[in-house]
C-alpha positions in Angstrom: 0.0 0.0 0.0 2.8 2.4 0.8 4.4 1.7 -2.5 1.2 2.4 -4.4 0.7 5.6 -2.5 4.2 6.7 -3.3 3.6 5.9 -7.0 0.3 7.8 -6.9 2.0 10.8 -5.3 4.7 10.9 -8.0 2.0 10.7 -10.7 0.1 13.6 -9.1 3.3 15.6 -8.9 4.0 15.0 -12.6 0.5 15.9 -13.6 0.5 19.2 -11.5 3.8 20.1 -13.2 2.0 20.7 -16.5 2.7 17.4 -18.1 0.4 17.7 -20.8 -6.1 -2.9 -36.7 -1.2 -3.0 -37.1 1.7 -5.2 -35.9 5.2 -4.0 -36.4 8.8 -5.1 -36.3 11.3 -3.2 -34.3 14.2 -1.8 -36.1 17.4 -0.6 -34.4 17.1 3.2 -34.6 20.6 3.9 -33.3 23.8 2.1 -32.3 23.1 -0.3 -29.4 24.7 0.6 -26.2 27.2 -1.7 -24.4 25.7 -4.4 -22.1 25.0 -3.0 -18.7 27.7 -3.5 -16.1 27.3 -2.6 -12.4 29.2 0.5 -11.5 32.3 -0.1 -9.4 32.5 1.7 -6.0 35.2 4.0 -7.1 33.2 5.2 -10.1 29.8 5.6 -8.3 28.2 8.8 -9.8 26.7 11.6 -7.7 23.1 11.2 -6.8 21.5 13.5 -9.4 23.9 14.2 -12.3 22.8 15.7 -15.5 23.3 13.1 -18.2 24.7 13.9 -21.7 21.0 13.6 -22.8 20.3 16.8 -20.8 18.1 15.0 -18.3 18.7 14.3 -14.7 18.7 10.9 -13.2 15.6 11.9 -11.2 13.7 12.7 -14.5 14.3 9.2 -15.9 13.3 7.7 -12.6 10.1 9.7 -12.6 9.3 8.3 -16.1 9.7 4.8 -14.7 7.5 5.6 -11.8 4.8 6.9 -14.1 5.1 3.9 -16.3 4.7 1.6 -13.4 1.6 3.5 -12.2 -0.1 3.3 -15.5 0.7 -0.4 -16.1 -0.4 -1.4 -12.6 -3.7 0.4 -12.9 -4.6 -0.1 -16.5 -2.9 -3.0 -18.2 -4.6 -6.3 -17.6 -2.0 -8.6 -19.2 0.8 -8.6 -16.6 -0.4 -11.9 -15.2 -0.7 -13.5 -18.7 2.8 -12.4 -19.5 4.1 -13.9 -16.4 2.3 -17.2 -16.8 3.1 -17.5 -20.5 6.7 -16.2 -20.5 7.8 -16.2 -16.9 8.5 -12.5 -17.2 7.6 -10.1 -14.4 7.1 -6.6 -15.7 7.3 -4.9 -12.3 10.5 -6.7 -11.4 11.9 -5.5 -14.8 10.9 -1.9 -14.0 12.7 -2.2 -10.6 15.7 -3.5 -12.4 15.5 -0.5 -14.8 15.6 1.8 -11.7 18.8 0.1 -10.6 20.3 0.7 -14.1 19.4 4.3 -14.1 20.7 4.8 -10.6 24.1 3.3 -11.4 24.5 4.2 -15.0 27.5 6.5 -15.6 25.8 8.1 -18.6 22.7 8.0 -20.8 23.6 9.7 -24.0 20.1 10.6 -25.3 16.4 9.9 -24.8 16.8 7.5 -27.7 19.4 5.6 -25.6 16.9 5.6 -22.7 14.3 4.1 -25.1 16.8 1.4 -26.0 17.2 0.5 -22.3 13.4 0.4 -21.9 13.1 -1.8 -25.0 15.8 -4.4 -24.1 14.9 -4.6 -20.4 11.1 -4.3 -20.3 9.4 -4.4 -23.6 11.2 -7.0 -25.7 11.1 -9.7 -23.0 7.3 -9.2 -22.9 7.2 -10.3 -26.6 4.5 -7.8 -27.6 1.9 -9.7 -25.5 -1.2 -7.5 -25.0 0.2 -5.1 -27.7 2.7 -3.9 -25.1 5.2 -2.0 -27.2 7.2 1.2 -27.7 6.7 3.7 -30.4 10.1 4.1 -32.0 11.4 7.4 -33.4 11.2 6.1 -37.0 7.6 4.9 -36.5 6.2 7.9 -34.6 5.2 10.2 -37.4 3.6 7.5 -39.5 1.8 6.1 -36.5 0.5 9.6 -35.6 -0.5 10.5 -39.1 -2.6 7.4 -39.5 -4.7 8.2 -36.5 -4.8 12.0 -37.3 -5.9 11.2 -40.9 -8.8 9.0 -39.5 -9.7 11.6 -36.9 -9.5 14.7 -39.0 -10.2 13.6 -42.6 -12.6 10.7 -42.0 -14.5 11.9 -38.9 -13.4 9.3 -36.4 -13.3 12.0 -33.8 -12.8 9.7 -30.8 -9.3 9.0 -32.2 -8.2 12.5 -31.2 -7.3 11.0 -27.8 -4.6 9.0 -29.6 -3.5 12.0 -31.6 -3.3 14.2 -28.5 -1.0 11.8 -26.7 1.8 13.0 -29.0 0.8 16.6 -28.7 3.0 17.7 -25.9 6.4 19.5 -26.1 8.6 16.5 -25.1 6.9 14.0 -27.4 6.9 16.5 -30.3 10.6 16.9 -29.8 11.4 13.2 -29.4 9.5 12.3 -32.6 10.3 15.4 -34.6 6.7 16.4 -35.0 5.4 19.8 -36.3 2.0 21.5 -36.3 1.2 20.1 -39.7 1.3 16.6 -38.4 -1.7 17.5 -36.1 -3.6 19.9 -38.3 -3.2 18.6 -41.8 -2.1 15.0 -41.7 -1.1 13.1 -44.8 -4.0 11.1 -46.3 -3.2 7.5 -45.5 -6.5 5.6 -45.1 -8.8 5.1 -48.0 -12.2 4.0 -46.6 -14.4 4.1 -49.7 -14.0 2.5 -53.1 -13.5 5.0 -55.9 -12.3 7.9 -53.6 -9.3 8.4 -55.8 -6.8 6.9 -53.4 -6.9 3.1 -53.0 -6.6 2.4 -56.8 -3.0 3.7 -56.6 -1.9 1.2 -54.0 -0.2 -2.0 -55.1 -2.1 -5.2 -54.2 -0.9 -7.0 -51.1 -2.8 -10.2 -51.6 -1.6 -12.8 -54.1 -3.7 -15.4 -56.1 -2.7 -18.6 -57.7 -4.3 -21.6 -59.3 -2.7 -24.8 -58.0 -4.8 -27.2 -60.0 -7.0 -26.0 -62.8 -10.7 -26.4 -62.0 -10.0 -27.8 -58.6 -7.6 -26.0 -56.2 -6.9 -22.3 -55.8 -4.7 -20.4 -53.3 -4.9 -16.9 -51.9 -2.0 -15.5 -49.8 -2.6 -12.5 -47.6 0.6 -11.2 -46.0 -1.0 -8.2 -44.2 -4.4 -6.9 -43.2 -3.4 -3.3 -43.2 -6.3 -0.9 -43.9 -4.3 0.7 -46.7 -4.6 -2.6 -48.7 -8.2 -3.5 -47.9 -10.1 -2.1 -50.9 -7.4 -2.8 -53.4 -7.2 -6.4 -52.2 -11.0 -6.7 -52.0 -11.2 -5.7 -55.7 -8.5 -8.1 -56.7 -10.0 -11.0 -54.7 -13.5 -10.4 -56.0 -12.3 -11.0 -59.5 -10.5 -14.1 -58.4 -13.5 -15.5 -56.5 -15.6 -15.2 -59.7 -12.8 -16.9 -61.7 -12.7 -19.9 -59.4 -16.4 -20.0 -58.4 -16.8 -23.6 -59.4 -13.5 -25.0 -58.0 -13.6 -27.6 -55.3 -11.1 -26.0 -52.9 -9.9 -22.6 -51.9 -6.9 -22.3 -49.6 -6.4 -18.9 -47.9 -2.9 -18.6 -46.4 -2.5 -15.9 -43.7 0.6 -17.4 -42.1 3.0 -14.7 -41.0 0.3 -12.1 -41.1 0.7 -9.8 -38.0 -2.6 -8.0 -38.3 -3.9 -4.6 -39.5 -7.6 -3.7 -39.7 -10.2 -5.9 -38.2 -12.5 -5.0 -41.1 -10.2 -6.5 -43.7 -11.2 -10.2 -43.3 -15.0 -9.8 -43.0 -15.1 -7.3 -45.9 -12.6 -8.8 -48.4 -12.8 -12.5 -47.6 -15.9 -13.6 -45.7 -18.5 -11.1 -47.0 -18.3 -12.1 -50.7 -18.5 -15.8 -50.0 -21.4 -16.2 -47.5 -25.1 -16.5 -48.1 -26.4 -15.4 -44.7 -25.3 -13.2 -41.8 -22.9 -14.9 -39.4 -22.6 -14.1 -35.7 -19.8 -14.1 -33.1 -19.7 -13.4 -29.4 -16.8 -12.4 -27.0 -16.4 -10.7 -23.7 -14.1 -7.7 -23.2 -13.0 -6.6 -19.8 -11.3 -3.4 -18.7 -9.7 -2.0 -15.5 -11.6 1.1 -14.4 -9.0 3.9 -14.3 -9.0 7.4 -15.7 -6.4 6.6 -18.3 -8.3 3.7 -19.8 -11.5 5.7 -19.6 -9.9 8.7 -21.4 -9.5 6.4 -24.4 -12.5 4.1 -24.2 -15.1 6.0 -22.2 -17.3 6.2 -25.3 -18.1 2.5 -25.0 -21.2 1.4 -23.1 -19.9 -0.8 -20.3 -21.3 -2.5 -17.2 -19.8 -3.3 -13.8 -18.5 -6.9 -13.5 -20.7 -8.8 -11.1 -20.7 -12.2 -9.4 -23.3 -13.8 -11.6 -21.1 -13.0 -14.7 -18.0 -14.4 -13.0 -19.8 -17.6 -12.1 -20.6 -18.2 -15.7 -17.1 -17.5 -17.0 -15.6 -20.7 -15.6 -12.1 -20.3 -17.2 -11.5 -16.6 -16.3 -8.3 -16.6 -14.3 -8.9 -16.1 -10.5 -6.4 -13.2 -10.4 -8.9 -11.1 -12.5 -11.7 -11.5 -10.0 -11.8 -8.0 -8.4 -9.2 -6.6 -10.8 -11.3 -6.3 -14.0 -14.0 -3.8 -13.1 -15.9 -3.2 -16.3 -17.1 -5.3 -19.3 -19.0 -5.3 -22.5 -20.2 -8.0 -24.8 -19.1 -7.8 -28.3 -21.6 -9.5 -30.6 -20.1 -9.4 -34.1 -22.0 -9.7 -37.3 -20.6 -10.5 -40.7 -23.0 -9.7 -43.5 -23.0 -11.2 -47.0 -22.1 -8.6 -49.7 -24.3 -10.3 -52.3 -27.5 -12.3 -52.4 -25.4 -15.4 -52.8 -21.8 -16.3 -51.9 -19.5 -16.4 -54.9 -17.2 -19.3 -54.1 -19.2 -22.5 -53.4 -16.5 -25.0 -52.6 -14.6 -25.9 -49.4 -12.5 -23.2 -47.8 -9.3 -23.9 -45.9 -7.4 -21.3 -43.8 -3.7 -21.6 -43.0 -2.6 -20.2 -39.6 0.5 -20.0 -37.5 2.0 -18.5 -34.3 2.7 -15.2 -36.1 -1.0 -14.4 -36.6 -1.6 -11.6 -34.2 -4.1 -8.8 -33.6 -6.5 -8.5 -36.6 -5.1 -11.7 -38.2 -5.8 -13.5 -34.9 -9.3 -11.9 -34.9 -9.8 -13.3 -38.4 -8.9 -16.8 -37.2 -11.2 -16.4 -34.2 -14.3 -15.4 -36.1 -13.6 -18.0 -38.8 -13.5 -20.7 -36.2 -16.6 -19.4 -34.4 -18.6 -19.3 -37.5 -17.2 -22.3 -39.3 -16.5 -20.3 -42.4 -13.3 -22.3 -43.1 -11.3 -25.2 -41.7 -8.2 -23.9 -39.8 -5.0 -25.8 -40.5 -1.6 -25.1 -39.0 -0.4 -24.2 -35.6 -1.7 -22.2 -32.7 -2.0 -18.5 -33.5 -0.3 -15.6 -31.6 -3.4 -14.3 -30.0 -4.7 -10.9 -28.8 -7.2 -10.4 -31.5 -10.2 -9.7 -29.3 -10.1 -6.0 -28.5 -9.7 -2.6 -30.0 -6.8 -0.2 -30.8 -4.3 -0.2 -27.9 -4.2 2.8 -25.6 -1.1 5.1 -25.6 1.0 6.6 -22.8 3.5 9.5 -23.1 6.2 9.5 -20.5 6.3 12.9 -18.9 10.0 13.8 -19.2 11.4 11.9 -22.2 8.2 12.1 -24.2 8.6 8.5 -25.3 5.2 6.9 -26.1 4.3 3.3 -25.4 1.1 1.4 -26.0 -0.9 -1.5 -24.4 -4.1 -3.3 -24.8 -6.7 -2.1 -22.3 -9.3 -4.7 -23.2 -8.9 -8.2 -21.9 -10.8 -10.2 -24.5 -12.2 -13.7 -23.8 -14.4 -16.3 -25.3 -17.8 -17.1 -23.9 -16.1 -19.3 -21.2 -13.7 -16.7 -20.0 -10.5 -17.9 -21.7 -8.3 -14.9 -22.6 -7.4 -14.8 -26.3 -3.8 -13.9 -25.6 -3.3 -16.7 -23.1 -5.3 -19.2 -25.1 -5.0 -18.2 -28.7 -7.0 -19.9 -31.5 -6.2 -23.6 -32.0 -6.3 -25.0 -35.6 -9.1 -27.5 -36.4 -6.3 -29.7 -37.9 -2.7 -29.4 -36.8 0.2 -29.8 -39.2 0.9 -33.4 -40.1 4.4 -34.7 -39.0 7.0 -33.4 -41.3 4.6 -31.2 -43.3 3.8 -27.5 -43.2 0.2 -26.3 -43.3 -0.1 -26.0 -47.1 1.3 -29.5 -47.6 -1.0 -30.8 -44.9 -4.0 -29.4 -46.7 -2.9 -30.7 -50.1 -2.4 -34.1 -48.6 -5.9 -34.1 -47.1 -7.4 -32.9 -50.4 -5.7 -35.6 -52.4 
């Protein structure tokens, strides 16, 4: 309790001081620092030196305290990360305090980000969308949300945009007024709006056996590809309408927009509306509510918990609010185009929107899943953002703890294939063996 009060006090101090559906792969934005070595007694630095970065030791420690405060009160996946990976985020933050307290120098805020990444974020393996916004990724990330909020009237996304709109984050990510006021047009939400036609297709099509077996490969479900791919695939569905088998390969697909799969793949090939159901839980805290307060939620109650028999006991009393997400996938035409059997190839790299595609496919029976267990965390919404008060570094996390109708969390228990890979065969060879 004393520790929480201390963290809360630090948070209030920082606030009073005026601190104002895509997976990604980290790239090294600067030269990696040397591995940490404990300072020797004779080189122990003074208590509060100014680092070459221009920040004091106390400022970086305050950033860590703020990070711990937000994670403890808003991020529901710390237990999942510990059970799946054996990694304790709070122990890692404590270790980072030791590093900052004994480090002889931190050359820049980017070097501090590197320390955060290697000691806290990378070991968590992106579970619960827990990740840092790197300097190279910042402007593109911001512009995507700003474009949606300003140019396409998704006004609730201004909360994401405004996370970057403070002096330290602006400086760290090299942002200007134009990034907030007139963002680059990135998302094309309507066919024929003069934008999506200029984007190269992402999906690939192939006929493996004339008149019998066709293959579609979808490397990404990014929103920028959705309408271009949907047009490409629509022509292909018509070409192969009378084939016996359609194999759709999403292995390695890390996600993107949750609208991609229902719109471009399921909608054209179903005759009637399909339904899905999941539970989403959230910790009730002002930071979470600042992002997701527009959702209608209900307090978690004992009757609900009694019915969710697989919800982990640690979440009883920790997850405060919930909502039921009942999804609907509507047919785009009076009759589905492709009439044969559909197979879906999945693997452990399917995450976020790609995992969501696997989940709704299995719930509805739209296709037979073949491969390995997916990566998970596909039941939720866009991750929330946090700007550290002194360095301006932004990180993100999933605020929603998504489960199936029995309470199994989708990150801890990702989607299992209907048919696992046969010994010595990958998913595609397994399907071809079964077909033949």
